[in-house]
C-alpha positions in Angstrom: 100.5 111.4 140.1 104.1 111.3 141.6 107.7 112.0 139.9 106.6 115.6 138.9 104.0 114.1 136.2 101.2 116.4 135.4 97.7 115.3 136.2 96.0 112.9 133.4 99.3 113.1 131.4 102.1 110.7 130.5 105.7 111.6 130.2 107.1 110.9 126.4 110.7 109.2 126.5 113.0 108.6 124.1 116.0 106.8 123.3 118.7 108.8 122.2 117.0 110.7 118.9 114.1 108.6 118.8 110.5 108.4 120.2 109.3 106.5 122.7 108.4 104.1 120.1 110.4 101.1 119.4 111.2 100.7 115.8 113.1 98.2 115.4 110.1 96.2 116.9 107.1 98.3 115.3 104.4 99.8 117.5 101.1 98.5 118.6 98.6 100.5 120.0 96.9 97.5 121.4 99.5 97.5 123.9 98.9 100.4 125.4 97.8 100.4 129.3 94.8 102.6 130.5 96.0 105.5 132.5 93.1 107.9 133.0 89.3 106.5 132.8 88.2 110.0 132.5 90.6 111.3 129.7 91.2 108.3 127.9 94.8 108.6 128.0 97.3 105.9 127.9 100.7 105.1 128.5 103.2 103.5 126.5 105.3 100.5 127.8 108.3 100.1 126.0 110.6 97.5 127.6 112.6 96.3 124.7 116.1 98.3 123.3 116.7 99.1 119.7 119.1 97.2 118.1 120.6 99.9 116.5 121.6 101.8 120.0 123.7 100.7 122.5 122.3 98.5 125.5 121.3 100.7 128.4 121.0 103.8 126.9 119.4 106.4 129.4 115.5 107.5 128.1 115.4 111.5 127.6 112.3 112.9 128.3 111.1 115.0 125.4 107.6 116.1 126.4 104.2 115.1 128.0 101.2 113.4 126.4 98.3 115.7 126.3 94.6 114.4 126.3 93.4 113.1 123.0 90.7 115.3 121.1 87.5 113.4 120.9 85.9 116.0 119.5 87.3 119.1 117.2 90.4 119.2 115.8 94.1 119.5 116.5 95.6 123.0 115.8 98.4 124.3 114.0 101.6 123.6 116.1 100.7 120.4 117.8 103.1 118.3 118.7 102.5 114.6 118.5 103.6 110.9 117.6 102.3 108.8 115.0 100.2 106.1 116.5 101.1 103.4 114.3 104.6 104.2 112.6 105.9 106.1 115.9 107.5 109.5 114.5 107.7 112.8 116.1 105.9 115.1 114.3 104.0 118.8 114.3 100.6 119.8 112.4 100.5 122.4 109.6 97.1 122.6 109.1 94.0 119.9 108.6 92.0 118.6 105.7 88.5 117.3 105.7 88.0 114.7 103.3 85.3 112.2 102.5 85.6 108.8 103.8 84.1 106.0 101.9 84.1 103.0 104.2 83.1 99.7 102.6 83.7 98.3 106.5 81.0 100.2 107.9 77.1 98.6 107.6 74.6 100.6 105.6 72.2 101.3 108.7 75.7 102.8 110.5 76.8 104.8 107.4 73.3 106.5 107.9 73.3 107.3 111.3 76.8 109.0 110.9 75.5 111.0 108.0 72.5 112.0 110.2 74.7 112.9 112.8 77.2 114.7 110.6 76.7 118.6 109.5 77.6 118.2 106.2 75.6 116.5 103.6 77.6 113.1 102.5 78.1 112.0 99.3 77.9 108.5 97.8 79.7 106.5 95.4 78.6 103.0 93.8 81.3 100.4 94.0 80.4 97.6 92.2 76.9 96.5 93.7 77.3 98.0 97.1 76.7 102.2 97.2 79.2 103.6 99.9 78.1 106.4 101.9 80.9 109.1 102.5 81.5 110.8 105.7 83.3 113.9 106.5 86.8 113.1 108.3 89.4 115.0 109.6 93.2 114.3 108.3 96.3 116.6 108.8 98.9 117.7 106.8 102.4 117.5 109.0 106.3 117.4 109.0 107.9 114.6 110.2 111.4 114.9 112.3 114.0 113.9 110.0 115.8 112.2 112.9 113.0 109.4 112.8 112.7 109.3 108.9 115.5 106.7 108.8 113.7 104.3 111.4 110.5 104.2 109.8 111.6 104.2 105.9 111.2 100.5 105.6 107.3 100.8 106.8 106.5 104.2 105.4 107.6 106.3 102.5 109.1 109.9 104.0 108.9 111.3 100.4 105.6 110.6 99.4 104.2 113.9 98.6 105.3 114.4 95.1 104.6 116.9 92.5 104.9 117.5 88.9 108.2 119.4 87.8 107.5 122.9 86.0 109.8 121.9 82.7 109.1 120.3 79.8 109.8 116.5 80.9 106.0 115.8 81.3 107.3 112.6 83.4 109.6 114.3 85.8 108.2 114.4 89.5 109.8 115.9 92.5 109.2 115.1 96.0 109.5 117.3 99.3 110.6 115.1 101.8 109.3 114.6 105.8 105.7 115.7 104.4 102.8 113.2 105.4 99.0 113.0 105.7 98.1 111.8 109.0 94.4 110.8 110.2 92.9 112.1 113.4 92.6 109.0 115.2 96.3 108.2 114.4 97.7 111.5 116.1 98.8 111.2 119.5 99.7 114.8 120.9 102.0 116.0 123.2 103.5 119.4 124.6 107.2 120.2 125.0 109.4 123.0 126.5 111.4 123.2 123.6 111.5 125.8 121.1 112.6 123.7 117.9 111.1 120.4 119.1 110.9 118.7 115.5 114.1 118.8 113.1 113.0 119.4 109.3 114.4 122.2 107.1 111.0 123.6 106.8 110.1 123.9 110.6 111.5 127.3 111.0 110.1 128.7 107.8 106.8 127.5 108.5 106.2 127.8 111.9 107.0 130.7 114.9 107.8 129.9 118.3 105.1 131.8 120.7 104.8 130.8 124.4 101.9 132.9 124.9 99.7 130.0 122.8 98.8 126.8 123.4 100.4 124.8 121.3 103.0 127.4 121.6 103.7 127.4 117.5 101.8 129.6 115.0 101.8 129.6 111.2 104.0 132.0 109.6 103.3 133.9 106.5 105.3 131.6 104.4 103.1 128.6 105.3 99.6 130.4 104.5 100.8 131.5 101.2 102.6 127.9 100.7 99.8 126.5 101.4 97.4 129.1 99.4 99.4 128.4 96.6 100.0 124.7 96.4 96.1 123.8 98.1 95.2 122.2 94.6 98.1 119.6 94.3 97.8 119.3 98.3 94.2 119.0 99.0 93.2 115.6 100.1 89.2 115.2 99.4 88.6 111.5 99.1 89.9 108.3 101.2 88.7 104.9 100.7 88.8 101.8 103.2 88.3 98.5 103.0 88.8 95.0 105.0 89.3 91.4 103.9 90.5 88.7 106.0 91.8 91.4 108.7 94.0 93.3 106.4 92.6 96.9 106.1 93.6 98.6 102.7 93.3 102.6 102.6 93.6 104.6 99.4 94.1 108.2 99.3 94.0 109.5 95.7 95.4 112.7 94.7 95.4 114.8 91.3 98.8 116.4 90.5 97.8 118.0 87.2 98.3 117.7 83.6 101.1 118.1 81.0 101.4 118.1 77.2 103.3 115.3 75.7 103.3 114.4 72.1 100.4 116.8 71.1 98.2 115.0 74.1 97.2 115.6 77.6 98.3 113.6 80.1 96.7 114.1 83.4 98.7 112.6 86.9 97.5 111.2 90.0 99.6 110.0 93.0 97.9 107.5 95.6 98.6 106.8 99.0 98.1 103.0 100.0 98.3 102.0 103.5 98.3 98.2 104.4 97.0 97.2 108.2 97.2 93.7 109.8 94.2 93.8 112.2 94.7 89.8 113.1 97.3 88.1 115.1 98.5 86.0 111.9 101.6 87.0 110.2 101.1 87.5 106.4 103.3 88.4 103.4 102.2 90.8 100.5 103.3 88.9 97.5 101.7 90.2 94.1 99.7 93.6 93.3 96.8 93.1 90.7 95.6 96.7 89.2 92.7 97.5 87.0 92.8 101.2 85.5 90.3 102.5 83.5 90.3 105.7 81.6 87.4 107.9 80.2 88.5 107.7 77.0 87.8 104.1 77.0 91.0 101.8 77.7 91.3 99.4 80.3 94.7 98.5 81.5 95.5 95.2 83.4 98.8 95.8 85.6 100.3 92.8 87.3 103.6 92.4 89.3 105.6 91.2 92.5 105.1 93.4 95.7 104.8 97.1 95.7 107.6 99.8 95.4 109.8 97.3 95.3 109.3 95.5 98.2 107.4 92.5 99.9 106.2 93.6 103.0 105.5 91.4 106.3 102.8 92.5 108.5 102.6 91.1 111.8 101.2 92.0 115.2 104.4 93.5 116.3 104.6 95.6 112.9 101.2 95.7 111.6 101.2 98.5 109.0 103.0 99.3 105.6 102.3 102.9 103.5 103.6 103.6 100.3 102.6 106.0 97.6 102.8 105.5 94.0 101.8 107.5 90.4 99.3 106.6 87.6 98.8 108.9 84.2 95.7 108.9 81.8 95.2 110.4 78.6 91.9 111.8 80.1 90.7 113.7 82.3 89.1 111.0 84.7 89.0 107.3 85.7 88.7 104.5 88.1 91.3 102.3 89.7 90.9 98.8 91.8 92.0 95.7 92.0 93.5 93.2 94.9 97.0 92.4 96.5 97.9 88.6 97.0 99.1 87.7 100.5 100.8 84.8 101.7 100.2 83.0 105.1 103.3 81.2 106.9 101.7 78.3 105.8 102.1 79.0 102.3 98.8 79.5 101.7 97.6 82.5 99.8 94.3 85.1 99.7 93.6 88.1 97.7 93.2 91.2 99.6 90.5 93.8 97.7 91.8 97.3 97.1 88.4 99.6 97.1 87.6 101.3 93.8 88.7 104.9 93.7 87.9 107.9 91.2 90.7 109.8 89.4 89.2 112.8 89.0 91.1 116.1 87.7 90.6 119.6 88.9 89.9 123.1 87.4 93.4 124.2 88.3 95.2 122.9 85.5 96.7 125.8 84.3 98.9 126.7 87.6 101.5 124.9 88.0 102.6 123.5 91.5 105.6 125.6 93.2 106.3 123.2 95.8 109.0 124.8 98.0 108.3 127.9 99.4 110.2 130.9 97.8 
């Protein structure tokens, strides 16, 4: 290839402080054009300028795309663009989760399980048993320069912890942490020693030009991962599609606190909504059913989610948010529906896949959150 672009790679360009993604119009991976049939790389063509930037801003190269990993996992220090939300990030470490996909046929699930090295689990969701297949996710840092431009589509303070003091409801967040599925990683490399701006970048990672990728984990990152493993661990992922709207749920156990002579167990859950069709729809209502092992069944209805009623279109197909739930029992279940509205005013319900709320054995070791 000409213009100094290495073979089987694509230059990444950004406008000002942003990556190659046009955040004002969203990023649609389906617009990617094939570049190299042998490695599966694609070039991302952006022609529109950000509304918040002056017209005619010169593009600034920040790195070079690498081949997607079809097998294996990305290593600590891998730079990437998020294929859906478009932000720049860097991989801290992987998680291996069980993915319960209700969209996969029983035959396909059985074939996938047979090809998987680990023994799959199964969960009964209503009348349908769903096989769990191991899938790789990553704990990542988000470049803080991109956070303001994705905040309307994805929360940048989604990873929360219970506080260590007496207030049983107090939570705090570490900004710019996220969980990213393997297929959402668009890897690239850069010659910069600090290519990602985040307050934890240089505390967690060390530049080492002799390695690939050239960033290695500091002892601080290893210690932080070990200390907070119970509160960061991603173990189960649940997915279901209704009328081209795919809902993905990831629950996390946060710990137990004592309040008014009783135990209160806390979970956070991250939900991603994706419009896989061409029709523009808007989320209007949520309807949750929350069952506790103590025998209670709670119904929650409300407008939108986290104070928003996001529109999902071909240009901006995804929305991601996190919320919390507490029970006075060590386990329970949640399920429900989202009500969406079409442009013609008609409504339809989208199923939220049922998922378990399970506690673990680490209740007596409170999370530390930030590294010392």
